N, C-alpha and C positions, 0 to 999 in steps of 0.2 A: 469153346465158342458157343455151344448149345446153351450152356448155363448163362452166358452173357446175354444171348437173345431172350432167354426166358426171364431173367431178372429185369432186363430192359423193358420187356413187354408188360411185366407186372408193374414196374415203376411208372410207366407212362399210362397205365390203365387203358391200354388199347382194346382189351377184351371186355371191358365194362363188367356187366353182371356175371359173365362167365368166369372171370378171374376171381370175383368174390366167392363164387360157388366152389371153385377149384381149390381154394386155400383151406387147409385144415386149421380152422381157428382154434379148435380145441387143443391142437398140438402145441399152440403157443401159450397155453395157460397151465399152471400147475394143477395137479389133480386135487389137492386139498384146498384150493382157493374157494372162498365163499361165493354165493350166487351173485351178490352185489359186485364183487370184484370181477367176476366173469362178464357181467353185463357191461361194466365200464371198459373192459378190454375189448369186447366185441365192438362197442361204439367207437373206440379209438382206432381199431383196424379199419372199420368202414369209413371213418373220417379220412384216414390216410389214403385209402383207395379213391375217395371222391375228389381229393385235392391233388392227386398224383400228376395230372397235367400241369398244374401250377408249379409243383415241385420240379418237374422236368425243366421248366423255363427258368426257375430261380437258381437251381443248384448245378446246372450243367452248362455246356457250351452252346446250347440251342439258340440263345439270344443273339450272340454274335453272328452265328451262321445265317439265321433267317434275316437279320438286318442287312447283311452284306448281299445276300441273294435278292432282297427287295430293291436295294440300290441298283443292282445290275439290271433288273427289269425296268426300273425307271430311267436309267441312263440310256438304255436301248430305245426308249420311247414306246415300249410295248405295255399296254395297260393290263391286258388279260392273258398274255402269253410270256412265259409259261403260266398256267393256271395256279391259283393259290394252293390247290391240293398238291400240285407237283412241287412247288417251292417248299411247302411245309414238309412234305414227305422226304424230299432230298435232304433238307436240314435235319430231319429226325433221324434218318439212317446215318448221316454223317456224325450226328451226336452219338449214336450207338457205337460207331467206329472209334471215335476219339475217347469216349468214356468207357470202353470195354475193360481196361485194366481196373478202373474204379469199380465198375459193376461186379467184376469177378471177385475183387477183394471183399466188397460188402457182402456178397453172397456167401463166400467161403468162411468169412470170419464172423458174420452176424446172422444171416437168414438161415443158412443150413444148420448150424448148431442149435438155433432156437427151435426149428422144426423138429429136430431130433431130441429135444428136451435136454440138451447138454448144458445150456446156460439159461438164465432167467431173462425176463422181458427187459429189465433195465439195462443189463449188460449187453443184450442183443441190440438194443437201440443205440447204445454208445458205439458198438462195433460197426453198425451199419452207417452211422453218421460220420464216423472218423475218416473214411476214405474220401467222402465228399468234402469234408472240412479241409483235408490236405490239398485236394485239387483246387478248391476255391482260394485257399491261402496262397497257393503257388501262382495264381493268375490275377489276384486282386492288386489294385494300386494302394500303396501305403498312404497316399494323400487322401483317398476316399475313406480308409479305415480311421485315420486321424480325425477327419471331418465328423463322422458319425460318433466317434468316441468323445469328441469335444462337445457335441450337442447333448450328450447324456448328462443327467444331473450329477452322477458319480461316475468316475472313470471305470468303465467295464473292463478294459484291458488291464488296468492296474490290479484289479481284483483277481483276474484269471491268469495273469502271468503270460507265459508263452502260448498257452492254449487260447486261441481267439474265440470269443463268444459268438454263437450263431446269430444273436440279435443284431450285431453290427457287421458280421462277416457276410451274411446273405445280401442285405441291401447294398453294402459296399461292393460286393462282387458284381451285382447287377449293374450298378453305376459304371464300373470299370468295363464290363462287357459292352454296354451301350456306347461308351466312348470309343472303344476300339472298333466296334462295328461301324460307327459313323466315320472313323478315320479310314477304315478300309473302303467304305462306300464312297468317300471322296476320291480316293485313288482310282476306284473303278469308274466313276462318272466323269472324271477329268478328260480322258481321251475322247469320249463320246461328245463332250461339250466342245472340244476343239473341232471335231468333225462338223458339228452343227454350225459353229461360227464360220468355218471355211465355206460351207455350202451356202449359208445365208449371204456371205460377202459376194460370192460368185453370182448368185441369182440376182442380187441387187445391181451388180456391175453390168450384168447382161440385160438389165431392164425388165426382168420378169417379176414385176411388182405383185401381180395377182397370183403367182404360184407360191404356195406355202413351202418354205424350205424343208419342212419335215417330210414331205412326199419324196424328196430326193435323198435326204440324209438317212432316212430309215433303212432302205436296202443297203446303203453303203456301210452303215454301222453294223448291220447284221452280217454282211459279207466280211467285214474287217474282223469281227468277233469269231467267225467260223474259221477264217484263214489262220489266225494265230492260235487256234485250238483253245479258245477261251475257257471252255468248261473245265478242261483238265488243269489249266493254269490256275483258275480260281479255286477249284476244289482242293488242289494240292497246296496252294498257298494258305488257305484257311486251316487245313489240317496241320500244316507245319507251323502255323502261328502258335500252336500249343506245345511246341517242342517235343 
């Protein structure tokens, strides 16, 4: 578990410069490599660290989770509660929970052997990427893959066979995650919409034209969400959606 947290923290670049200082870059480089090769490798490592937040969004379940939580906040009618920091933090740690097996495999198969100089950089990269490729391939829609493959000048999938190229897998996975996030968001917002309609109908029937329905519906929606233990239901459903 500690390795999962460590790898996830490094992957999300939460520690910023401290992570960059804590990584032994020299351990990732062969001793006999020329100076130019070492410089290129250092630049590559720093580049990966700088785009780590984007990689977290692109190659993990973070997108679906944060979209669903945002729909929940909108459905409740709360603009700033929970705060963005709370929503993003919850989605982040849920991502760490769902992706823990993937992080562990990437660490044990790729990062750890590379740090110990047991494998080269190219092989380490392939071993690190492979668990994420497997996770994305398991959750991507075939329709999105075919769409992007058809838009390419030459069929990328035909060249690579069963191994899906990351050039089409990553954008197709993000499209699939956005679609599923919006589907879940619709299911989340639907009961709150029904409550809004009922309250609006009742206030109109009682002749309270000047009273905004949201003033009455907001506490009702919050009470409804609390009574059904909505946070547990939502978090559990999101995690189970990844099987």
